C-alpha positions in Angstrom: 26.2 -59.1 5.2 23.8 -61.3 7.2 21.0 -63.1 5.4 17.6 -61.6 5.9 14.5 -63.8 6.2 11.4 -62.8 4.3 8.7 -61.4 6.4 6.1 -64.1 7.2 3.3 -62.9 9.4 1.9 -66.4 9.6 5.2 -68.1 10.7 4.6 -70.8 13.3 8.0 -72.6 13.2 10.4 -71.9 16.1 13.6 -70.6 14.6 17.0 -71.6 15.8 18.5 -69.0 18.1 20.2 -66.2 16.2 23.5 -64.7 17.1 23.4 -60.9 17.6 25.4 -60.5 14.4 22.8 -62.4 12.3 19.8 -60.8 13.9 17.7 -58.4 11.9 18.4 -54.7 12.3 15.2 -52.7 12.9 13.9 -49.2 12.4 10.8 -48.5 14.4 8.5 -45.5 13.8 8.0 -43.0 16.6 4.7 -44.7 17.6 6.6 -47.8 18.7 9.1 -46.2 21.1 8.3 -48.5 24.0 8.7 -51.6 21.7 12.0 -50.2 20.5 13.3 -50.0 24.1 12.2 -53.6 24.8 13.9 -54.8 21.6 17.1 -53.1 22.8 16.7 -54.7 26.2 16.6 -58.1 24.4 19.8 -57.2 22.5 18.5 -56.1 19.1 19.8 -53.2 17.1 16.5 -51.2 17.1 16.8 -47.7 15.8 13.9 -45.3 16.6 12.8 -42.8 14.0 13.2 -39.2 15.0 9.9 -37.4 15.9 7.9 -36.3 12.9 10.3 -37.7 10.4 8.8 -37.8 6.9 7.9 -41.2 5.5 10.4 -40.8 2.7 13.2 -40.2 5.2 12.3 -43.4 7.2 12.2 -45.5 4.0 15.5 -44.0 2.9 17.1 -44.7 6.3 15.8 -48.3 6.3 17.3 -48.8 2.9 20.6 -47.1 3.6 21.1 -48.9 6.9 19.7 -52.3 5.7 17.0 -52.3 8.4 13.5 -53.8 8.6 11.0 -50.9 8.9 8.5 -51.6 11.7 5.4 -49.4 11.8 1.8 -49.1 12.8 1.2 -46.6 10.0 -0.6 -48.3 7.1 0.4 -45.6 4.6 4.1 -45.8 5.5 4.0 -49.6 5.2 2.3 -49.5 1.8 4.8 -46.9 0.5 7.9 -48.7 1.7 9.0 -50.1 -1.6 12.5 -51.5 -1.8 12.7 -52.2 1.9 11.3 -54.9 4.2 8.4 -53.4 6.1 6.2 -54.8 8.8 2.9 -53.4 9.8 2.1 -54.1 13.4 -1.4 -54.0 14.9 -2.6 -51.1 17.0 -2.7 -53.3 20.0 -1.1 -53.8 23.4 2.7 -54.0 23.8 2.4 -57.7 24.5 0.4 -58.3 21.3 2.9 -56.2 19.3 5.8 -58.1 20.7 4.1 -61.4 19.8 3.3 -60.2 16.2 6.9 -59.0 15.7 8.4 -62.2 17.1 6.2 -64.3 14.9 6.9 -62.2 11.7 10.6 -62.0 12.1 11.2 -65.1 14.3 12.8 -63.0 17.0 14.2 -64.5 20.1 13.5 -62.2 23.1 16.5 -63.8 24.8 19.0 -62.9 22.1 21.5 -60.9 24.1 19.7 -59.4 27.1 20.8 -56.0 28.5 23.8 -55.5 26.1 22.5 -52.4 24.4 21.6 -49.0 25.8 17.8 -48.8 26.0 17.9 -45.0 25.4 20.2 -44.6 22.4 20.7 -48.2 21.1 24.5 -48.2 21.5 26.2 -51.6 22.5 27.2 -51.4 26.1 30.7 -52.0 27.4 31.9 -53.2 30.8 31.9 -50.4 33.3 35.2 -49.1 34.6 36.2 -49.3 38.3 35.6 -45.5 38.4 32.1 -45.8 37.0 31.3 -48.6 39.4 32.5 -46.5 42.3 30.1 -43.8 41.3 27.1 -46.2 41.6 25.0 -46.3 44.7 26.5 -48.6 47.4 23.6 -51.0 47.3 24.1 -51.5 43.5 27.9 -51.9 43.9 27.2 -54.7 46.4 25.4 -56.7 43.7 27.3 -59.4 41.7 27.0 -57.5 38.3 27.6 -57.3 35.5 28.0 -53.6 35.5 27.9 -51.9 32.1 28.1 -48.4 30.7 27.0 -46.8 27.5 30.0 -45.2 25.7 27.7 -42.7 23.9 25.5 -41.3 26.7 27.4 -42.4 29.8 24.4 -44.1 31.5 25.4 -46.9 33.9 23.5 -50.2 34.0 23.5 -52.8 36.8 21.2 -55.8 37.6 18.7 -54.3 40.0 15.2 -55.4 40.7 14.0 -53.6 37.5 16.3 -55.9 35.4 14.8 -59.0 37.1 11.3 -57.8 36.2 12.3 -57.0 32.7 14.1 -60.3 32.3 10.9 -62.1 33.4 8.9 -60.2 30.8 11.4 -61.1 28.1 11.3 -64.7 29.1 7.5 -64.7 29.1 7.5 -63.3 25.5 10.2 -65.8 24.5 8.3 -68.8 25.7 4.7 -67.7 24.8 2.9 -70.1 22.5 2.9 -68.9 18.9 -0.6 -68.4 17.6 -1.4 -69.5 14.1 -2.8 -66.1 13.1 -1.9 -62.6 14.1 -3.9 -61.1 17.1 
């Protein structure tokens, strides 16, 4: 089982790059769905709580799956005994990404575009048949072409991936403030 770092919201040291296997596994409450998708885009195992899940269920899931519980809910964070919990500010996505990276020493370039952004499943290389079903303009790109074995979605490096990669890079290289935003 990978070693977990204690949560340190004032962390200013740059951590060595993690391997995906050593990266923290996360459980985000439903208020953080956009952040969960960005974490998946960066390669993190970021489960998203089901809508209206009771706090006790989220705490139980975090404990059972050895996940860090990430929330904006002060009550949930204070009740999360026996699990690592991180309370994020009610702020912009960029500010939340910075606070999360600082607290958990995340690398936003961990393993980009290797997980399904919708269901969190690790992607696999797309088959020739799946690639043939893609739009011609997408097939003409150099790849990589990936598929989600759970939901069947196909992924290829279009202009949206370039824009997303730019944002992940911006978050990864942002100066680390000494105090939370």
